[in-house]
C-alpha positions as CSV (number, residue, x, y, z in Angstrom):
1,M,40.9,14.3,117.7
2,N,41.0,15.6,114.1
3,Q,44.4,15.5,112.4
4,P,46.1,18.8,111.6
5,V,45.0,20.1,108.1
6,F,48.4,21.6,107.2
7,L,50.8,18.8,107.8
8,S,51.3,18.2,104.0
9,E,52.6,21.8,103.4
10,N,56.2,22.8,104.1
11,A,57.0,25.8,106.2
12,A,57.7,28.0,103.1
13,V,54.4,27.1,101.4
14,R,52.4,27.6,104.7
15,Y,54.1,31.0,105.1
16,R,53.2,32.0,101.6
17,R,49.6,30.8,101.9
18,H,48.7,31.8,105.5
19,R,50.6,35.1,106.2
20,P,49.0,38.3,105.1
21,A,50.6,39.9,102.0
22,Y,51.5,43.7,102.2
23,P,48.9,45.9,100.4
24,K,49.8,47.5,97.1
25,R,48.8,50.8,98.5
26,L,51.7,50.5,101.0
27,T,54.3,49.3,98.6
28,D,53.3,52.1,96.2
29,R,53.7,54.7,98.9
30,V,57.2,53.3,99.6
31,I,58.1,53.5,96.0
32,G,57.0,57.2,95.9
33,L,58.8,58.1,99.1
34,A,62.0,56.4,98.1
35,G,61.8,58.1,94.6
36,L,62.1,54.8,92.7
37,K,61.8,54.4,89.0
38,S,61.4,51.4,86.8
39,G,64.5,49.3,86.6
40,D,66.0,50.5,89.9
41,A,67.9,47.8,91.9
42,V,66.0,46.5,95.0
43,L,67.2,44.0,97.5
44,D,64.6,42.1,99.5
45,L,66.6,40.8,102.5
46,G,65.1,37.9,104.3
47,A,62.6,37.7,101.5
48,G,60.9,34.6,102.7
49,P,58.3,33.4,100.1
50,G,58.6,36.7,98.3
51,F,55.7,39.0,99.3
52,L,57.8,42.1,99.0
53,A,60.1,40.9,96.3
54,L,57.2,40.1,94.1
55,A,55.4,43.4,94.8
56,F,58.5,45.5,93.8
57,A,59.2,43.3,90.8
58,Q,55.5,43.8,89.6
59,A,56.2,47.6,90.0
60,G,59.1,47.2,87.4
61,M,62.0,47.1,89.8
62,N,65.1,44.8,89.3
63,V,64.7,42.8,92.5
64,T,67.2,40.5,94.2
65,A,65.4,38.1,96.6
66,A,67.8,37.1,99.4
67,D,67.0,34.4,101.9
68,P,69.0,31.6,103.5
69,D,66.3,29.1,103.2
70,A,66.2,27.3,99.8
71,D,62.5,26.4,100.2
72,M,61.5,30.0,100.8
73,L,63.4,31.1,97.6
74,A,61.8,28.3,95.6
75,V,58.4,29.4,96.7
76,A,59.2,33.1,95.9
77,D,60.5,32.0,92.5
78,A,57.3,30.0,91.7
79,A,55.2,33.0,92.8
80,A,57.1,35.3,90.5
81,R,56.8,32.9,87.5
82,A,53.1,32.6,88.1
83,A,52.9,36.4,88.0
84,H,55.0,36.6,84.9
85,V,57.8,38.7,86.5
86,K,61.4,38.0,87.1
87,L,63.3,37.8,90.4
88,E,67.0,37.2,91.0
89,P,67.1,34.6,93.9
90,W,70.2,34.8,96.1
91,R,70.6,32.3,98.8
92,G,72.1,34.0,101.9
93,G,71.3,36.1,104.9
94,S,72.4,39.5,106.3
95,A,75.6,38.0,107.5
96,D,76.4,36.9,104.0
97,L,76.2,40.3,102.4
98,T,79.5,41.6,100.9
99,P,80.7,45.1,100.0
100,D,80.7,44.3,96.3
101,M,77.0,43.8,96.1
102,G,74.7,46.5,94.8
103,P,74.4,49.4,94.8
104,F,70.8,49.1,95.7
105,R,68.3,52.0,95.6
106,L,66.1,50.2,98.1
107,V,66.7,47.5,100.6
108,T,63.4,46.0,102.0
109,M,63.0,43.7,105.0
110,G,59.5,42.2,105.8
111,R,59.1,40.7,109.2
112,S,62.8,39.8,109.2
113,F,65.0,42.5,110.7
114,H,64.4,41.3,114.3
115,W,66.1,38.0,113.2
116,M,69.2,39.7,112.2
117,D,72.3,41.0,114.1
118,R,71.0,44.5,113.5
119,A,74.0,46.8,114.0
120,P,76.4,44.9,111.7
121,T,73.6,44.5,109.2
122,L,73.0,48.2,109.0
123,A,76.8,48.9,108.8
124,M,77.0,46.6,105.8
125,L,73.9,48.1,104.2
126,D,75.6,51.5,104.5
127,R,78.2,50.1,102.1
128,I,75.9,48.6,99.6
129,V,72.9,51.1,99.6
130,A,73.3,53.7,96.9
131,Q,73.8,57.4,97.9
132,G,70.3,58.7,98.3
133,G,69.0,55.2,98.7
134,T,66.6,53.9,101.3
135,I,66.0,51.0,103.7
136,A,62.3,50.0,104.4
137,L,61.4,47.8,107.3
138,F,57.9,46.2,107.0
139,H,55.9,44.7,109.7
140,D,52.2,44.2,110.7
141,A,50.2,44.7,113.9
142,H,46.7,44.0,115.2
143,P,45.1,47.0,117.0
144,P,43.3,46.1,120.2
145,V,39.8,46.5,118.8
146,P,36.8,44.3,119.5
147,E,37.0,42.6,116.0
148,N,40.5,41.2,117.0
149,A,39.4,39.2,120.0
150,W,40.4,36.1,118.2
151,F,43.9,37.4,117.9
152,K,44.4,37.2,121.7
153,V,43.2,33.6,121.7
154,M,45.6,32.9,118.8
155,C,48.5,34.4,120.7
156,D,47.6,32.7,124.0
157,I,47.5,29.3,122.2
158,A,50.6,29.9,120.2
159,G,52.5,31.0,123.3
160,K,51.5,28.0,125.2
161,F,52.6,25.5,122.7
162,G,55.3,27.4,120.9
163,K,56.6,29.4,123.8
164,I,56.9,32.4,121.6
165,G,57.6,35.9,123.1
166,S,61.2,36.1,124.1
167,G,63.2,35.5,120.9
168,G,61.0,36.3,118.0
169,G,59.4,33.7,115.9
170,G,55.8,35.0,115.6
171,Y,52.9,36.9,116.9
172,G,52.8,38.0,120.6
173,G,56.4,38.8,121.0
174,G,59.9,39.1,119.4
175,H,59.2,42.4,117.6
176,H,61.2,45.3,119.0
177,R,61.2,48.9,118.0
178,Y,63.6,49.5,115.1
179,E,64.4,53.2,115.8
180,P,67.2,52.7,118.4
181,Y,69.2,50.6,115.9
182,L,68.6,53.0,113.1
183,F,69.5,56.1,115.0
184,A,72.8,54.3,116.0
185,S,73.5,53.7,112.3
186,A,74.0,55.9,109.2
187,F,70.3,55.7,108.4
188,T,68.9,58.3,110.8
189,Q,66.3,60.1,108.6
190,L,63.1,58.2,109.3
191,D,59.7,58.4,107.7
192,G,56.8,56.0,108.3
193,S,53.6,54.9,106.4
194,S,50.9,52.5,107.3
195,V,47.7,51.0,105.8
196,T,45.0,49.4,107.9
197,E,42.6,46.9,106.4
198,R,39.5,45.1,107.6
199,R,38.9,41.7,106.1
200,A,37.0,38.6,106.7
201,I,38.9,35.4,107.8
202,T,37.9,32.0,109.0
203,A,39.1,29.6,111.7
204,D,40.9,27.6,109.0
205,D,42.8,30.8,108.1
206,I,43.8,31.4,111.7
207,V,44.9,27.8,112.3
208,G,47.0,28.2,109.1
209,R,48.4,31.5,110.3
210,V,49.6,29.8,113.5
211,T,51.3,26.8,111.7
212,S,53.2,29.4,109.6
213,L,55.0,30.7,112.8
214,S,58.4,29.1,113.2
215,A,57.8,28.3,116.8
216,C,54.4,26.6,116.0
217,G,54.9,24.7,112.8
218,P,54.6,20.9,112.7
219,E,58.4,20.8,112.2
220,K,58.7,22.3,115.7
221,L,55.8,20.9,117.5
222,G,55.8,17.4,116.0
223,D,53.1,15.2,117.7
224,Q,51.8,18.2,119.7
225,T,50.5,19.8,116.5
226,P,47.1,18.1,116.7
227,R,46.7,19.1,120.3
228,M,47.7,22.8,119.4
229,E,45.2,22.8,116.5
230,A,42.4,21.3,118.7
231,A,43.0,23.8,121.5
232,L,43.0,26.7,119.1
233,R,39.8,25.7,117.4
234,E,38.1,25.1,120.8
235,G,39.1,28.7,121.9
236,L,37.9,30.2,118.6
237,A,34.7,28.4,118.7
238,K,33.8,30.1,121.9
239,L,34.0,33.4,120.0
240,S,32.4,32.4,116.8
241,P,30.7,28.9,116.5
242,D,30.4,29.3,112.8
243,G,34.2,29.9,112.4
244,E,33.7,33.3,110.8
245,F,35.8,36.3,112.1
246,V,36.9,39.8,111.1
247,E,40.6,40.9,111.1
248,V,41.7,44.5,111.5
249,I,45.3,44.6,110.6
250,E,47.8,47.5,110.2
251,F,50.7,47.1,107.8
252,V,53.6,49.4,108.5
253,A,56.6,50.6,106.6
254,L,59.4,52.5,108.3
255,L,61.8,54.1,105.9
256,A,65.3,55.1,106.8
257,R,67.8,57.2,104.8
258,R,71.2,58.6,105.6
259,G,71.0,61.7,107.8
260,D,72.8,63.9,105.3
261,V,70.0,63.4,102.6
């Protein structure tokens, strides 16, 4: 059995390398809808390796990248330095926010809101988001189109080994609708935007994607990692022996502002 190809990467590096970044078209739309201008303060909460933080910094915003994981912040900072932009790293999560922070014109959360205690988080954000400011919740989804047949295989294997689906942690489960939490908060004026892309990916990309999930990384699976990779490659080979696939992926941003705006 072949050894896993991703064991030498830590979780933050795998996330940065193997998860899809949000398209500039989408972040540009959010900037327009939120009425942002260069120098505005942005908080990327649950920043991970900095996909959104970097995008908004490149657009000229003053970005604080917040995450409780030091490795994630280090990867985000390295990506920012490579792109010649500045981020303000802040180690902490939603429970560590304080009323004296901000005010922020925009708070972004990318694939992270479902990990938080959502009602208290929104109550605190009401205290640190500027009047007229915006919250933007980002996620991605895979439409059930023929090109995405590999996605079901990936989710089935990830679910078998990582037992995802009940508490977050990756594809195939854990994502719940945001609207009930927002309508129960001060941020009740909602607008959505999405961008759908079609791109080529490989079996290696898909294996890397699975190992970037918290429930399926080598840190979690340990010596089951080679079995997971072998099972995934076997399933993928049945769909495409040459290991070439097409991904159709929808990137979504849900913007929320206070109801009195």
